[in-house]
C-alpha positions in Angstrom: 105.9 -34.9 173.8 104.8 -37.4 171.2 105.3 -37.6 167.4 102.2 -38.2 165.2 102.4 -38.8 161.5 99.2 -37.9 159.7 98.7 -39.1 156.1 98.2 -39.9 153.4 95.2 -37.5 153.3 92.1 -38.5 151.3 90.2 -36.0 149.2 93.6 -34.4 148.3 95.2 -34.1 144.9 98.5 -36.0 145.3 100.4 -37.4 148.3 100.7 -35.4 151.5 102.1 -36.3 154.9 102.2 -34.1 158.0 104.5 -34.9 161.0 103.2 -33.4 164.3 105.0 -32.9 167.6 102.2 -32.9 170.1 102.5 -31.6 173.7 99.6 -31.3 176.2 97.1 -32.2 173.5 98.1 -29.5 171.0 100.5 -29.3 168.1 103.8 -27.9 169.1 105.5 -28.1 165.8 104.5 -29.3 162.3 106.5 -30.6 159.3 104.7 -30.8 156.0 106.0 -33.3 153.5 105.3 -33.6 149.8 106.2 -37.3 149.3 106.7 -37.6 145.6 108.9 -36.1 142.9 107.7 -35.4 139.3 110.3 -33.3 137.5 108.6 -31.2 134.9 111.5 -28.9 135.0 113.6 -31.7 133.5 111.0 -32.6 130.9 110.8 -29.1 129.3 114.4 -28.1 128.6 115.6 -28.8 125.1 112.2 -28.6 123.6 110.6 -26.0 121.3 108.8 -23.3 123.5 105.5 -24.1 121.9 105.7 -27.7 123.2 105.1 -26.3 126.7 101.5 -25.6 125.8 101.0 -29.3 125.4 103.2 -30.4 128.3 102.4 -28.1 131.3 98.6 -28.7 131.4 99.6 -32.3 132.3 101.1 -31.0 135.6 97.6 -31.2 137.1 94.1 -32.5 136.2 92.5 -29.9 138.5 94.1 -26.7 137.4 95.3 -27.6 133.9 93.9 -24.5 132.4 95.7 -22.3 134.9 99.0 -24.0 134.0 98.2 -23.3 130.3 97.5 -19.6 131.0 100.7 -19.1 133.0 102.7 -20.8 130.2 101.0 -18.9 127.4 101.6 -15.6 129.3 105.3 -16.4 129.7 105.6 -17.1 125.9 103.5 -14.0 125.1 105.9 -11.9 127.3 108.8 -13.4 125.3 107.3 -12.4 122.0 105.8 -9.1 123.2 102.3 -10.3 122.3 99.1 -8.7 123.6 95.7 -10.4 123.3 92.8 -8.5 121.7 89.8 -7.7 124.0 88.0 -10.9 122.9 91.0 -13.0 123.7 91.3 -11.5 127.2 87.6 -12.0 127.9 87.7 -15.6 126.6 90.7 -16.6 128.6 89.2 -15.0 131.7 86.0 -17.0 131.1 87.9 -20.3 130.9 89.9 -19.4 134.0 86.8 -18.6 135.9 85.1 -21.8 134.9 88.0 -23.8 136.2 88.4 -21.8 139.4 84.8 -21.7 140.4 84.4 -25.4 139.7 87.4 -26.0 142.0 85.8 -23.8 144.7 82.5 -25.8 144.4 84.4 -29.2 144.7 86.4 -27.9 147.6 83.3 -26.9 149.6 81.0 -29.8 148.8 83.4 -32.8 148.4 86.7 -31.9 150.2 85.9 -29.7 153.1 82.3 -30.0 154.3 82.1 -33.9 154.5 84.4 -33.7 157.6 81.5 -32.1 159.5 79.3 -35.1 158.8 81.7 -37.3 160.8 80.7 -39.2 163.9 82.9 -36.9 166.0 80.3 -34.2 165.6 77.2 -36.4 166.2 76.3 -34.5 169.4 76.2 -31.1 167.7 72.7 -29.6 166.8 73.6 -29.1 163.2 75.1 -32.6 162.6 71.9 -34.1 161.2 71.8 -31.5 158.4 75.5 -31.7 157.7 75.1 -35.5 157.3 72.1 -35.1 155.0 73.7 -32.5 152.8 77.4 -33.4 152.8 78.0 -37.0 153.8 80.9 -38.3 151.6 79.4 -40.0 148.6 75.8 -39.7 149.8 75.0 -36.1 150.7 72.0 -34.8 148.9 73.4 -31.3 148.2 76.8 -32.7 147.4 75.2 -34.7 144.6 73.4 -31.6 143.4 76.8 -29.9 143.3 78.4 -32.6 141.2 75.5 -32.4 138.7 75.9 -28.6 138.6 79.6 -28.9 138.1 79.2 -31.3 135.2 76.9 -28.9 133.4 79.2 -26.0 134.3 82.1 -27.6 132.4 80.2 -27.7 129.2 81.1 -24.0 129.0 84.7 -25.1 128.8 83.9 -27.4 125.9 82.6 -24.5 123.9 85.4 -22.1 124.9 88.4 -24.5 125.0 87.4 -27.6 123.1 87.7 -29.8 126.2 88.7 -30.0 129.9 91.2 -30.8 131.3 94.1 -30.1 129.0 92.2 -27.6 126.9 94.3 -26.5 123.9 92.8 -23.1 122.9 94.9 -20.9 125.3 97.9 -19.6 123.2 100.3 -16.7 123.4 98.3 -13.7 122.3 94.8 -14.8 123.3 92.5 -17.8 122.5 92.6 -19.9 119.3 88.8 -20.6 119.6 86.6 -17.9 118.2 82.9 -17.8 119.3 79.8 -17.3 117.2 76.9 -15.2 118.3 74.7 -18.3 118.8 77.4 -19.9 121.1 77.6 -16.8 123.2 73.8 -17.0 123.8 74.1 -20.6 124.8 76.9 -19.9 127.2 74.8 -17.1 128.8 72.1 -19.7 129.3 74.5 -22.1 131.0 75.7 -19.2 133.2 72.2 -18.5 134.3 71.6 -22.2 135.0 74.7 -22.2 137.3 73.5 -19.0 139.0 70.2 -20.7 139.7 71.9 -23.6 141.5 74.0 -21.2 143.5 71.0 -19.0 144.5 68.9 -22.1 145.3 71.3 -24.4 147.1 74.7 -22.9 148.0 73.4 -19.4 149.1 69.6 -19.6 149.2 69.6 -15.9 148.1 70.5 -13.8 145.1 74.3 -13.5 144.5 74.2 -9.8 144.8 72.6 -10.1 148.3 75.5 -12.3 149.4 78.2 -10.1 148.1 76.6 -7.1 149.8 77.3 -8.5 153.2 79.9 -6.2 154.7 80.8 -7.4 158.2 80.5 -10.3 160.6 77.3 -9.0 162.2 75.6 -8.9 158.8 76.9 -12.3 157.9 75.7 -13.9 161.1 72.3 -12.2 160.8 72.0 -13.4 157.2 73.0 -17.0 158.2 70.3 -17.1 160.9 67.7 -15.9 158.4 68.7 -18.3 155.6 68.9 -21.8 157.2 68.3 -23.5 153.8 71.6 -22.2 152.5 74.6 -24.5 152.6 76.9 -21.5 153.1 74.7 -20.4 156.0 75.0 -23.8 157.5 78.8 -23.5 157.3 78.7 -20.1 159.0 76.5 -21.7 161.8 78.8 -24.6 162.5 81.9 -22.5 162.1 80.6 -20.2 164.9 79.8 -23.2 167.1 83.2 -24.8 166.5 85.1 -21.4 166.7 86.8 -22.1 163.4 88.0 -18.4 163.4 90.4 -19.5 166.1 91.8 -22.4 164.1 94.7 -22.4 161.7 96.1 -18.9 161.9 98.3 -18.0 159.0 101.4 -15.7 158.6 99.2 -12.6 158.1 100.8 -11.7 154.7 98.8 -12.5 151.6 100.1 -12.7 148.0 98.1 -12.1 144.8 99.5 -11.9 141.3 96.3 -10.2 140.1 93.4 -12.1 138.6 91.3 -11.7 135.4 93.3 -9.0 133.5 91.2 -6.5 131.5 91.9 -5.0 128.0 92.9 -1.7 129.6 95.8 -3.4 131.4 94.3 -3.6 134.9 93.1 -6.5 136.9 89.6 -7.4 138.1 91.2 -8.5 141.4 94.2 -6.5 142.1 97.9 -7.5 142.3 99.8 -7.0 145.5 100.9 -8.0 149.0 98.2 -7.5 151.6 99.4 -7.1 155.2 97.9 -5.3 158.2 95.1 -3.7 156.3 97.4 -2.3 153.5 98.0 -3.5 149.9 101.6 -2.9 148.8 103.0 -3.2 145.2 104.3 -6.6 144.4 108.0 -7.0 143.8 108.3 -10.1 141.7 112.1 -9.8 141.8 112.1 -10.4 145.6 110.8 -14.0 145.2 113.4 -16.6 146.3 113.1 -20.4 146.5 114.9 -21.8 149.5 115.7 -25.5 149.1 117.6 -26.0 152.4 115.1 -28.6 153.6 114.0 -30.1 150.3 115.4 -33.2 148.7 116.8 -30.9 146.0 120.0 -29.2 145.2 119.9 -25.8 146.8 122.8 -23.9 145.2 123.9 -22.7 148.6 121.3 -19.8 148.8 117.7 -19.0 147.9 117.3 -18.6 144.1 114.9 -16.5 142.1 112.9 -18.7 139.8 114.5 -17.1 136.8 117.8 -18.8 137.9 116.2 -21.7 139.7 117.4 -25.3 139.7 115.2 -28.4 140.3 117.6 -31.3 140.6 116.8 -34.3 142.9 119.1 -35.0 145.9 117.2 -37.8 147.6 119.8 -38.4 150.4 120.3 -34.8 151.4 120.8 -34.4 155.2 118.1 -32.4 157.0 115.6 -32.5 154.1 112.0 -33.8 154.6 110.0 -32.8 151.4 110.2 -32.5 147.7 108.8 -29.0 147.9 111.0 -25.9 148.0 110.3 -23.0 150.3 109.2 -19.9 148.3 109.6 -16.6 150.1 108.8 -13.0 149.2 111.5 -10.8 150.4 112.6 -13.6 152.7 109.2 -13.7 154.4 106.5 -16.4 154.5 103.2 -15.5 152.7 99.9 -17.1 152.2 98.1 -17.2 148.8 94.6 -18.2 147.6 91.2 -16.8 147.2 91.6 -15.0 150.6 94.6 -13.1 149.1 92.7 -12.2 146.0 89.7 -10.9 147.9 91.8 -8.9 150.3 93.7 -7.3 147.4 90.4 -6.5 145.7 89.1 -4.9 148.9 86.1 -7.3 149.3 84.3 -5.8 152.3 83.3 -8.9 154.2 86.6 -10.8 153.7 88.5 -7.7 154.7 86.4 -7.2 157.8 86.7 -10.8 158.9 90.5 -10.9 158.4 91.0 -7.6 160.2 89.1 -9.0 163.1 90.5 -12.6 163.3 93.2 -12.9 160.7 93.7 -15.6 158.1 92.2 -18.9 159.5 89.9 -21.8 158.6 86.8 -19.6 158.6 88.2 -16.8 156.5 89.8 -19.0 153.9 86.5 -20.8 153.3 84.4 -17.7 153.3 86.7 -16.1 150.8 86.4 -19.0 148.4 82.7 -19.2 148.6 82.3 -15.4 148.3 84.5 -15.5 145.2 82.0 -17.7 143.5 79.2 -15.2 144.2 81.4 -12.4 143.0 82.8 -13.9 139.8 79.6 -15.3 138.2 78.1 -11.8 137.5 81.5 -10.7 136.1 81.4 -13.7 133.7 78.0 -12.6 132.5 79.5 -9.1 131.7 82.6 -10.7 129.9 80.4 -12.8 127.8 78.2 -9.9 126.8 81.4 -7.9 126.0 82.5 -10.4 123.3 82.4 -9.3 119.7 82.0 -12.5 117.7 83.3 -11.0 114.4 86.4 -9.5 116.0 89.7 -11.3 116.5 90.3 -13.5 119.5 94.1 -13.8 119.1 97.0 -11.7 118.0 99.5 -14.2 116.6 103.2 -13.6 116.4 106.7 -15.1 116.2 108.7 -16.0 119.4 112.3 -14.9 119.6 115.1 -17.5 119.6 116.5 -16.0 122.8 114.9 -14.4 125.8 113.7 -14.6 129.4 110.2 -14.0 130.7 107.6 -14.9 133.4 104.0 -15.8 133.1 101.8 -15.1 136.2 98.3 -16.4 136.9 95.9 -16.9 139.7 94.7 -20.5 140.0 91.9 -21.4 142.3 94.4 -22.0 145.1 96.4 -18.8 144.5 99.5 -17.4 142.9 101.0 -19.5 140.0 104.2 -18.5 138.2 106.1 -19.9 135.3 109.6 -18.6 134.5 111.1 -19.5 131.1 114.5 -19.0 129.5 114.9 -19.7 125.7 118.3 -20.0 124.0 118.7 -20.8 120.3 115.0 -21.4 119.8 114.9 -24.1 122.6 113.8 -24.0 126.2 116.9 -23.7 128.4 115.2 -23.4 131.7 111.6 -23.6 132.9 110.7 -23.1 136.6 107.3 -23.3 138.2 106.1 -22.0 141.6 102.6 -23.2 142.3 100.1 -22.0 145.0 100.6 -25.0 147.2 104.4 -24.5 146.9 103.8 -21.3 148.8 101.2 -22.5 151.3 102.8 -26.0 152.1 106.4 -24.9 152.0 108.9 -26.5 154.5 111.2 -24.5 156.7 113.8 -22.3 155.1 117.5 -22.1 155.9 116.7 -19.8 158.9 114.3 -22.5 160.3 111.2 -20.4 159.6 108.1 -22.7 159.1 105.9 -22.3 156.0 102.3 -21.1 156.1 100.6 -24.4 156.9 103.4 -25.4 159.3 102.7 -22.2 161.1 98.9 -22.6 161.0 99.0 -26.0 162.5 100.8 -24.9 165.7 98.3 -24.9 168.6 95.8 -27.1 166.8 94.1 -29.5 169.3 94.8 -33.2 168.8 92.4 -35.8 170.3 94.0 -38.6 172.4 94.8 -41.7 170.2 93.5 -40.0 167.1 95.2 -41.2 163.9 93.7 -38.5 161.8 92.8 -35.6 164.2 89.7 -33.8 162.9 90.9 -30.3 163.7 94.2 -30.9 161.8 92.2 -32.0 158.8 90.1 -28.8 158.9 93.3 -26.7 158.9 94.9 -28.6 156.1 91.8 -28.7 154.0 91.2 -24.9 154.5 94.3 -24.4 152.3 93.0 -27.1 149.8 96.4 -28.7 148.9 97.3 -29.8 145.4 100.5 -31.7 145.9 101.0 -32.7 142.2 101.4 -29.0 141.4 103.6 -28.4 144.4 106.3 -30.8 143.2 105.9 -29.8 139.6 
């Protein structure tokens, strides 16, 4: 058996290192390390609760809006504030802009360039992958960058700027829209739809979301060779990506895009073995047994969590805690949202082959096709002369949680306020779930589990299959370590 240390990874937000024990050309065990500490949980205590709306978006330059939403929802829960319908739709629109931009970047700039590498030069699809996705040079990657740039002008209207938009507040959005602005935003949505239907899908969005099983997907891909998504399906079938990176089989969603009636557009719950169960937030525990952090002697719920560095702790190998739901490892992300929502194709693929490299990427791409028409409906539902926020006072004392779905999955902020000041603020990010270390029982996290069995080429410093598995989860390490 040999030990291979892979990292740092390029095209990843933050510092990531993976230690692999390799036997007979395959990974026997994996240990995932978040190599830096940031300490936002030490920055926030002692401050006014409203300061969090300025501080927490600085956690990450990719999902800053999602951090704002989780923080605002925590403060809204403290004050018993409910946004008006306009506020709900406006925040959903901003969240969707950020999440879909993230999906686009993941597909074109983080994930697909690996298939343009020399390692795949003998494959029949390599020439097209090189032309479309080569890092820094791919024709379609450049188109995607231009489309993303235009896409974010929507955020400029809704939130003032991105990243670190300031319009998300407890009780809704501080930025009201005029009728003329709504019309301009609809035009930008239609422009983005045109890029998707021309380049990413090569077909109407509704035709893509109507695909209901693997046979329909493969037939569509064969009939739509100009589509970048179809090219991914083709090469995924050739490389058997459905057999790569199997996850724990349990999928967590906090529920995405809440609606004025109190429900979610994408449901909340735990999906396992074809069944969606109600989510018990109280059963979340963070195990720090193998983190360079004080562990309190037991897993702690985030509402009582502690994030204190302990750099010389024996047996530790990461700055990330190990979140567990009812003591069990779960996976989160677009795949969890689409399973909870009952998306037919994602459900069929996962029931056939489980969570893996193929199904994670399919779920993210399909989410783009699904959400854009929803955004068109939310924009049309806005009433420009009606309120966008229900303001209110926050109590001097209280405890609350704010839950959101970032692009990478379940994001939670837990806050305690005493005497008008933040007493505790704990954050559990999506990559904290997916890239967790072992817990006190020695159970590996989702990525550590998914890497077992992955083939490793002889003398490869950065094994290509390992990179596919890691990138299928799309790590954001700066969020992981808060």
